Steps between C-alpha positions, in 0.01 A plus 500: 500500500270202563374448855487136604391371841610170650396305807730338750229268628594366842357192666642274773853638466509456124439726200329434169715499186387447142696382199434677171373277219675429172268748322586793729793740474778387733365148468580244766627760749346536846321807632267629764158496329329819391445717196443840345272758655199602295390862461328632813601206721672536834801280561298286743210458255733408215693249704187325632357489144820370340548221754136394463529502117833318483474255791135492609579586862415788730774707662508802730793738448612645832850652468662675204872449447717739303431485125775390263562648155618256237589589140413264216607554137176676399359626831563545870282360776452612856436184702303577816510215754249442779516256784163328480290258699355192332123526547388179337422328176668218314798589284430451130783559255316711243813662352803357677682169458543416869475634851680428822471592866860565608665587828717813508809275515403341167452824305863521386461161327259634235586656164320835543376752246748789506242749631425275800861454617513822705159423647619156613798669668277760670262229620783291644630806685151563639469138616844518664404820685173346623715265701 
């Protein structure tokens, strides 16, 4: 079981999405950015580190959503999503092909990585319940 954290970075009513590059597994699909936890890291530490390494920005995780298990042919991941505040920095695409700030209404228009689909649904439910 591989633990992976991802950030649902919110700003001005939109969330940050990243598109996987041609060199990555699940190339060209969209995801909430994040990555694998390293030994001894808390989920918060790993998420802040991964976002800084991959996008060059600072985030502050503030609310954990329910993790999602997703099987792949050779392994299973547990994807742990966090609502996160954008704390600054300029986005640099160090690993991804593209990024986009999208409104909740636009999220259904993206071709998502399979592991992220249930997280998108949970996020949309949360937004709806916020009113």
